[in-house]
C-alpha positions in Angstrom: 95.8 286.1 -3.4 96.4 284.8 0.1 93.8 287.7 1.1 91.4 286.8 -1.7 91.4 282.9 -0.6 91.1 283.6 3.0 88.0 286.5 2.1 86.3 283.4 0.3 86.8 280.9 3.2 85.6 283.9 5.5 82.2 284.2 3.6 82.0 280.2 3.3 82.4 280.3 7.3 79.7 283.1 7.3 77.1 281.6 5.6 77.7 278.2 7.4 77.8 279.4 10.8 75.8 282.8 10.6 73.6 282.9 7.5 71.8 279.5 7.3 73.3 278.4 10.7 74.3 274.7 9.5 76.8 274.4 12.3 76.5 275.7 15.7 79.6 277.8 16.8 81.0 276.7 19.8 84.9 276.3 20.9 85.2 273.3 18.9 83.7 274.6 15.8 85.5 278.0 16.3 89.4 276.5 16.7 88.8 273.9 13.9 87.5 277.4 11.8 90.1 279.9 13.1 93.1 276.9 12.3 92.1 275.0 9.5 92.9 278.2 6.9 96.1 278.7 8.6 97.2 275.2 8.0 95.9 275.0 4.6 97.3 278.2 3.5 100.9 277.7 5.0 100.7 274.0 3.3 99.5 275.6 0.0 102.1 278.5 0.2 105.2 276.2 0.9 104.3 273.7 -1.9 103.6 276.4 -4.6 107.1 277.8 -3.7 108.7 274.6 -4.8 106.2 273.6 -8.0 106.0 277.3 -8.9 108.8 279.4 -7.5 108.4 282.9 -7.8 111.1 285.8 -7.8 110.4 289.9 -7.2 114.2 290.6 -8.6 113.9 289.8 -12.3 115.9 292.5 -14.6 116.3 293.0 -17.9 119.9 293.3 -19.2 121.2 294.8 -22.5 124.1 294.8 -23.9 126.7 297.7 -23.4 129.4 298.0 -26.1 131.9 300.7 -24.8 133.0 302.2 -28.2 136.7 302.8 -28.2 138.3 304.2 -31.3 141.2 302.0 -33.1 143.0 305.5 -33.6 144.0 308.5 -32.5 142.8 312.0 -33.8 140.3 315.0 -34.0 136.4 314.2 -34.9 135.1 316.1 -37.7 131.6 314.4 -38.1 129.0 313.3 -35.6 125.9 312.4 -37.9 123.8 310.1 -35.2 121.7 311.4 -31.7 121.4 310.2 -28.5 119.1 307.7 -27.6 117.6 307.0 -31.6 117.5 303.6 -32.8 120.5 303.1 -34.7 121.4 300.4 -37.3 124.2 298.0 -37.4 126.4 299.3 -39.9 125.2 302.8 -39.6 128.4 305.5 -39.4 128.6 306.6 -35.3 131.5 309.1 -36.0 134.3 309.8 -38.5 138.4 311.1 -37.7 140.0 313.7 -39.4 141.3 311.0 -42.2 144.0 314.1 -43.4 147.3 312.4 -41.6 146.0 309.3 -42.2 145.9 309.4 -46.3 149.0 311.2 -46.3 150.6 308.2 -44.5 149.4 306.0 -46.6 150.7 308.1 -49.9 154.3 308.0 -48.7 154.1 304.5 -47.9 153.2 303.9 -51.5 155.9 306.3 -52.5 158.4 303.8 -50.8 156.8 300.7 -52.4 157.5 302.1 -55.9 161.3 302.4 -54.8 161.6 299.7 -53.3 160.2 297.6 -55.9 163.0 299.4 -58.0 165.5 298.6 -56.4 164.3 294.9 -55.9 164.3 294.9 -60.1 167.7 296.6 -60.5 168.9 293.8 -57.9 168.0 291.5 -60.3 169.6 293.0 -63.4 172.6 293.1 -60.8 172.6 289.5 -60.4 172.2 289.4 -64.2 175.4 291.7 -64.7 176.9 289.1 -62.6 176.3 285.7 -63.7 176.9 287.2 -67.1 180.3 288.5 -66.0 180.8 285.1 -64.3 180.1 283.0 -67.4 182.6 285.3 -69.2 185.4 284.8 -66.6 185.1 281.1 -66.9 185.2 281.3 -70.5 188.4 283.6 -70.7 189.9 281.0 -67.5 189.1 278.1 -70.0 190.8 279.8 -72.5 194.2 281.1 -70.3 194.2 276.9 -69.1 194.8 276.0 -72.7 197.2 278.3 -73.3 199.5 277.6 -70.2 199.1 274.1 -71.5 199.9 274.9 -74.9 203.0 277.2 -73.7 204.4 274.6 -71.1 204.3 271.8 -73.8 206.5 274.2 -76.1 209.0 274.8 -73.3 209.4 271.5 -72.5 210.2 270.7 -76.3 212.3 273.7 -76.4 210.3 275.7 -78.8 208.8 277.7 -76.8 209.2 281.0 -75.0 209.5 280.8 -71.0 208.3 284.3 -70.3 205.0 283.6 -72.7 204.8 280.7 -69.8 205.0 282.8 -67.1 202.9 285.8 -68.5 200.0 283.0 -69.3 200.3 281.4 -65.8 199.8 285.2 -64.5 196.8 285.6 -66.7 195.3 282.3 -65.7 195.7 284.0 -61.7 194.3 286.9 -62.9 191.0 285.7 -64.6 190.7 283.2 -61.4 190.9 286.3 -59.2 188.0 288.3 -61.5 186.3 285.1 -61.0 186.4 284.8 -57.4 185.1 288.1 -57.0 182.0 288.3 -60.0 181.0 285.0 -57.6 181.4 287.3 -54.4 179.2 290.0 -55.8 176.5 287.3 -57.3 175.9 285.6 -53.9 175.9 289.2 -52.1 173.1 290.1 -54.8 171.6 286.6 -54.4 171.5 286.4 -50.2 169.5 290.1 -51.1 167.3 288.7 -52.9 167.1 285.7 -51.7 165.5 287.0 -48.2 161.9 286.8 -48.8 158.0 287.0 -47.3 155.2 285.8 -49.4 157.3 285.7 -52.3 158.2 289.7 -51.9 161.8 290.8 -51.4 162.2 291.4 -47.5 162.1 295.3 -48.3 159.3 295.8 -50.5 157.7 292.9 -48.2 158.1 295.0 -45.1 156.9 298.2 -46.5 153.9 296.3 -48.2 152.8 295.5 -44.9 153.5 299.0 -43.6 151.1 300.3 -45.9 148.4 297.6 -45.6 148.3 298.7 -41.7 148.5 302.5 -42.7 145.4 301.5 -45.2 143.9 300.0 -41.8 143.8 303.1 -39.8 142.5 304.9 -42.8 139.6 302.7 -42.4 139.7 303.4 -38.7 139.1 306.6 -39.3 135.1 306.0 -39.7 134.0 304.1 -36.6 130.2 302.2 -37.3 128.0 300.6 -35.4 128.6 296.9 -34.0 125.0 296.1 -34.0 121.2 297.5 -33.8 121.0 299.5 -30.9 121.2 303.4 -29.3 123.5 305.6 -28.2 123.0 306.6 -24.5 124.1 309.7 -23.1 125.8 311.2 -26.3 128.7 313.7 -25.5 130.9 313.2 -28.4 131.0 316.4 -30.4 133.0 317.5 -34.0 136.4 318.9 -32.7 136.7 316.4 -29.6 139.4 314.5 -30.1 139.4 310.8 -29.4 142.2 308.3 -28.0 142.1 304.4 -28.4 142.1 304.3 -24.8 140.2 301.6 -23.3 139.6 304.1 -20.1 138.4 306.5 -22.3 135.7 305.1 -24.6 134.2 307.9 -26.8 130.5 306.9 -26.1 128.6 303.6 -24.8 126.4 302.1 -27.3 123.4 299.8 -25.7 122.4 296.5 -28.1 119.1 295.8 -28.4 119.8 292.2 -27.9 119.1 291.6 -24.1 118.6 288.7 -21.9 115.9 288.4 -18.7 117.3 287.1 -15.4 115.4 286.2 -12.6 117.4 285.4 -9.1 115.8 282.9 -6.7 116.8 281.6 -3.4 118.6 278.6 -3.9 116.8 276.2 -2.3 114.1 276.8 -4.6 115.0 275.6 -8.1 115.3 272.1 -6.8 112.5 270.7 -9.8 113.3 273.8 -12.1 114.5 272.4 -15.5 115.3 274.2 -18.9 112.1 274.3 -21.0 110.0 275.3 -17.9 107.4 277.3 -18.6 107.6 280.8 -16.8 105.7 284.5 -17.1 106.9 287.9 -16.2 105.4 290.9 -15.0 107.9 294.4 -15.4 106.8 297.3 -14.0 107.6 299.2 -16.9 104.5 297.4 -18.8 101.8 297.2 -16.1 99.0 295.1 -16.6 100.9 292.7 -19.1 101.9 289.1 -18.2 104.7 288.1 -20.7 105.2 284.5 -21.7 108.7 282.8 -21.4 110.6 279.8 -21.1 113.7 278.7 -18.6 116.7 278.9 -20.5 119.3 277.7 -18.4 120.0 278.0 -14.4 123.4 279.8 -13.5 124.7 277.3 -10.9 127.2 279.6 -9.8 127.5 283.2 -8.1 130.3 285.6 -6.8 130.2 283.9 -3.2 131.4 280.8 -4.6 134.7 281.6 -5.7 137.6 283.2 -3.7 140.3 285.5 -5.0 143.8 284.5 -5.0 146.0 286.2 -2.2 148.4 285.7 0.3 145.3 286.4 3.2 143.6 284.1 4.7 139.7 284.3 3.9 137.6 286.7 6.3 134.3 284.5 7.2 132.9 286.4 10.2 132.6 289.7 11.6 130.0 290.0 9.2 126.6 288.7 8.2 127.2 287.3 5.0 124.1 287.9 2.4 122.0 285.6 0.5 123.5 284.1 -2.0 121.0 283.3 -5.0 121.3 281.9 -8.2 120.2 283.5 -11.7 117.8 281.7 -13.9 118.2 282.6 -17.5 114.5 283.5 -19.1 113.5 283.8 -22.8 110.6 285.1 -24.2 108.0 283.5 -26.6 108.9 284.3 -30.3 104.9 286.6 -29.7 106.7 288.5 -27.2 109.9 289.1 -29.1 108.9 292.9 -30.5 107.6 293.9 -27.0 110.2 296.7 -25.8 112.2 295.9 -22.9 114.2 298.7 -21.3 118.0 297.8 -20.2 117.2 297.9 -16.3 113.9 297.1 -16.2 112.3 295.1 -13.1 109.8 292.9 -12.3 108.6 289.8 -11.0 108.2 286.3 -12.2 107.3 282.8 -11.6 108.1 279.5 -13.2 106.1 276.5 -13.3 107.4 273.3 -13.2 105.8 269.7 -14.2 104.6 269.0 -10.5 101.5 269.4 -9.6 100.2 271.5 -12.2 96.5 271.7 -10.7 97.7 274.4 -8.0 99.7 276.3 -10.1 96.8 278.7 -11.5 96.8 280.2 -8.0 100.6 281.7 -9.0 99.5 282.3 -12.2 96.5 284.8 -10.3 99.1 286.2 -8.3 101.4 287.5 -10.8 98.1 288.5 -13.0 97.5 290.6 -9.7 100.8 292.1 -9.6 101.1 292.9 -13.1 97.8 295.6 -12.3 99.2 296.7 -9.1 102.6 297.7 -11.1 99.8 300.5 -12.3 100.0 302.3 -9.1 102.3 304.6 -8.4 102.6 304.7 -4.3 104.5 308.1 -3.8 103.6 311.2 -2.1 
């Protein structure tokens, strides 16, 4: 753009001093003619960099999900193809479910046995309670006989042996009652250990069964979002494990964000909502309309890693610390495909000195058409 302005200025100067000779060419007019565009362009560019800052480092970033299975097993099916569109919920791959099915069946059998044991405990409790009631009735009868025999002995009409026998029977029944109460308390203690209204052993096996069923569901791994599987190497017969350092595949989502990096002193007038334009190398000749979502007022050089050593501040030059600006494409541009890692340049138009921002828009469009050129041998 600067060259076009200089060319236009040179053409005007040629008309004035050469073609029509409206002014004489001398040391004064020549000096003014040469110095004027230099000062004018310098002021124009410096002002433009403030009210309509531009960045040569625009990046399209897509979210990448490392697909790690929740269970270990042998892959039996991979129904997708690499670098092909995948919808959310589509099956990515299946793991052999046989061992997980067997575990579910085994726990179902254990659950049935545990529930049967719980029912038997309830029956034992009923029997122990009935026995305690029966012994109490016998104790009541034995107490009356002891009282009757003691009265007869006191009046000389009874047999002391019968009294001693009645007292012995009473003590025996009391011992039986203590044993019955102990058995009843023991059964109640076992039944009283409950979780969510289930006897403890039943609740434990039920939880294990739910975990086994969940593991069985995890043998079918589905897509977490719309996207593509990049560099798909997974094949039937492979063994996959639930280890973060060993993902089964990399899944690139369709959702993306556009980041433009600016020098720190360029952003003092930029606010969310400002208009922006983007020209990517992957889409030559096209300028995408966007808006500023936010300015990320933080970057890595503003953080020190906790350690026991002092920070190193010398010896090597510190690279320029730029700030990122998040851009969002306008609604009509949402269907444009943006490749992950696409690069380009962008400009943000603030609300200040709108009249001169036309120059930045021309520069962006010229750059978009320059993207058609493949400058390599």
